[in-house]
C-alpha positions in Angstrom: -0.1 -0.2 0.1 2.6 2.5 0.5 4.8 1.7 -2.4 1.1 2.6 -4.3 0.7 6.1 -2.4 4.5 6.7 -3.3 3.5 5.7 -7.1 0.5 7.9 -7.0 2.1 10.9 -5.4 5.4 10.8 -7.9 2.7 10.7 -10.9 1.0 13.5 -9.3 4.1 15.7 -8.8 4.6 14.6 -12.1 1.4 16.2 -14.0 1.6 19.6 -11.9 5.5 19.8 -13.0 4.5 19.0 -17.1 1.4 21.4 -16.0 3.1 24.5 -14.8 6.1 23.8 -17.6 3.3 24.3 -20.2 1.6 26.9 -19.0 5.0 29.2 -18.8 5.4 28.4 -22.2 2.1 29.5 -23.2 2.4 33.0 -21.4 5.6 33.6 -22.7 4.3 32.7 -26.3 1.2 35.2 -25.2 3.5 38.0 -24.3 6.2 37.7 -27.2 2.9 37.4 -29.6 1.3 40.7 -27.6 4.1 42.5 -27.5 4.0 46.0 -29.9 6.8 46.4 -32.3 7.4 48.1 -35.6 6.7 44.8 -37.1 3.6 44.2 -34.8 0.2 45.4 -36.6 -0.2 47.3 -32.9 2.8 49.3 -34.2 1.3 50.8 -37.2 -1.5 52.9 -35.3 1.2 54.9 -33.9 2.4 58.2 -35.4 5.6 57.3 -35.1 7.1 54.0 -33.4 11.3 53.6 -34.2 13.5 50.5 -34.9 13.8 48.2 -32.0 11.2 49.7 -29.9 8.9 47.8 -28.0 6.0 47.3 -25.5 5.6 44.7 -23.5 2.8 42.4 -23.0 -0.1 43.5 -21.1 -0.2 47.0 -22.1 -1.9 49.6 -20.3 -4.3 51.8 -21.5 -3.1 53.3 -24.9 -5.0 55.7 -27.1 -4.5 58.4 -29.5 -1.4 56.6 -30.7 -1.8 59.0 -33.7 -0.4 61.7 -31.8 2.1 59.5 -30.2 6.1 59.5 -31.5 8.5 56.6 -30.4 12.2 56.9 -30.6 14.4 53.9 -31.6 15.1 51.8 -28.9 12.7 52.4 -26.2 11.4 50.0 -24.2 8.0 50.1 -22.8 7.2 47.9 -19.6 4.5 45.9 -18.9 1.0 47.8 -17.7 2.1 51.1 -18.8 -0.3 53.7 -19.8 0.3 55.9 -23.1 -2.2 58.4 -23.5 -2.8 61.2 -25.9 -5.9 63.2 -25.6 -8.5 63.5 -22.6 -10.1 61.1 -24.2 -10.0 58.5 -27.1 -11.0 59.4 -30.6 -10.3 63.1 -30.1 -8.4 65.4 -33.0 -5.8 66.9 -31.6 -4.4 68.5 -34.9 -1.3 67.7 -37.1 1.3 67.6 -34.9 2.1 64.9 -32.3 1.5 65.5 -28.6 3.3 63.0 -27.0 6.9 62.4 -28.1 9.7 59.8 -26.3 13.0 60.3 -27.6 15.5 57.4 -29.0 16.4 54.8 -25.7 13.7 56.1 -23.3 12.9 53.6 -20.7 9.0 53.5 -19.0 9.2 51.1 -16.0 6.5 48.8 -15.4 3.2 50.5 -14.8 4.1 53.8 -15.3 1.5 56.2 -16.7 2.5 59.0 -19.4 -0.9 61.3 -19.7 0.0 64.0 -22.2 -3.4 66.3 -22.9 -0.9 68.7 -24.1 2.6 68.5 -25.0 4.8 66.1 -23.2 8.4 65.3 -24.3 10.7 62.7 -22.7 14.4 63.3 -24.1 16.8 60.6 -25.3 18.1 57.8 -22.8 16.0 59.0 -19.9 15.1 56.0 -17.6 11.9 55.9 -15.5 11.4 53.5 -12.5 8.3 51.5 -12.0 4.8 53.4 -11.5 6.8 56.8 -12.3 3.3 59.3 -13.1 3.9 61.9 -15.8 1.2 64.7 -16.6 0.5 67.6 -18.6 -3.2 68.0 -16.9 -4.1 68.5 -13.3 -7.3 69.3 -11.6 -8.4 72.6 -10.9 -10.2 73.9 -7.2 -10.7 77.4 -7.5 -14.6 77.3 -7.1 -15.3 75.7 -3.7 -19.1 75.1 -4.1 -18.3 72.8 -7.3 -16.4 69.2 -6.8 -13.3 69.2 -7.7 -13.9 66.1 -10.2 -16.4 68.8 -12.0 -14.4 71.9 -12.5 -12.5 71.7 -16.0 -8.8 70.6 -15.5 -5.7 73.0 -16.4 -3.1 71.7 -18.6 1.0 73.2 -19.4 3.6 71.5 -21.4 6.2 69.0 -19.6 9.4 68.7 -20.9 11.9 66.0 -19.8 15.8 66.8 -20.5 17.8 63.6 -22.3 19.8 61.2 -20.2 17.0 62.1 -17.0 17.1 59.2 -14.0 13.0 58.9 -12.8 12.9 57.1 -9.2 10.3 54.5 -8.5 6.7 56.4 -7.8 8.3 60.0 -8.6 5.1 62.3 -9.9 6.0 64.5 -13.0 3.6 67.3 -12.3 2.3 69.9 -15.5 4.5 72.7 -16.1 7.5 70.6 -15.2 10.7 71.4 -17.2 13.7 69.3 -16.3 17.1 70.0 -17.6 20.0 67.4 -18.6 20.8 64.2 -16.7 18.3 65.3 -13.6 17.9 62.4 -11.0 14.6 62.8 -9.5 14.5 60.3 -6.2 12.0 57.8 -5.8 8.5 59.3 -4.6 9.4 62.5 -5.2 6.9 65.3 -6.8 8.2 67.7 -9.2 6.9 70.7 -10.7 8.0 73.9 -12.0 12.3 74.0 -13.9 14.7 71.8 -12.7 18.5 72.7 -13.8 20.7 70.4 -15.6 22.7 68.1 -13.5 20.3 68.5 -10.4 19.0 66.0 -8.2 15.7 66.5 -6.5 13.7 64.8 -3.7 11.2 65.4 -1.4 7.2 66.7 -1.8 7.5 69.4 -3.2 10.2 68.0 -4.9 13.6 70.4 -4.0 17.1 70.8 -5.5 19.7 68.4 -2.9 22.5 68.5 -4.8 23.8 69.8 -7.8 27.0 69.8 -9.8 29.5 72.7 -10.1 32.1 72.7 -12.9 35.0 73.6 -10.7 34.2 71.9 -7.4 32.0 68.5 -8.9 28.8 67.5 -7.0 27.3 69.7 -3.9 27.4 68.8 -1.4 29.8 66.2 -2.3 28.6 62.2 -3.3 29.1 60.0 0.0 29.6 57.0 -2.5 32.5 55.9 -3.7 33.5 56.6 -7.1 32.8 53.9 -10.0 35.5 51.9 -11.0 36.3 52.3 -14.8 36.5 49.3 -17.3 39.6 48.0 -17.9 41.1 49.6 -21.4 40.8 46.3 -23.8 38.3 44.5 -22.2 35.4 43.0 -24.7 31.6 42.8 -24.2 32.3 39.1 -24.4 34.7 38.7 -21.3 32.3 40.8 -19.5 29.5 38.6 -20.1 31.2 35.6 -19.3 32.6 37.4 -16.1 28.6 38.1 -15.3 27.9 34.2 -16.1 30.5 33.5 -13.7 29.0 35.5 -10.8 25.9 34.0 -11.3 27.2 30.6 -10.7 
């Protein structure tokens, strides 16, 4: 009897393993097939989708694609919302509303809501759940519910090379310079100069770059170690594989 029980238990475990592997293979196929690329029919709806750009599946809310331009080699994570206009099926004119430069990365669950112009410069990286919007609710009339008052819109411009941390919020009218770091959870409005680090709600400059003195206040982290000259990409990959093992 115990042998029969062991046999049944082993058979059940084998079936579960086979079923689990089949489910994961199917899900990988669905994710690959559902991704939007320049070659995928979904990519044809966009004003532009550059070479090597990929929107992971499942996507978030996406509409107004005709007024959305995505540069080359952008990575759009799962459940990312990209919208142009207050609602679908609006005529927004001849010019694009939402523009991503080359190499932009939008982390999982992020939102970019463009009711007026939103531009994100090349090689800007956004962590998960970043919220960028050109629209904010107004509350001028104390007698009316806030949700019934017409929102205000202001363009948003994010310079190239920025890093925007997890959960950060970029509000209407924000203008970020080049290579700006936005700390996780920060709420940014107004103008941020080049090479600044901002944090807090509302966000304030907590570190900036001085051409003569360097970072002020000085960085507390050790300086990065440069890759030795002559090291090939293949050698770096081999080292990474050794670390994993």
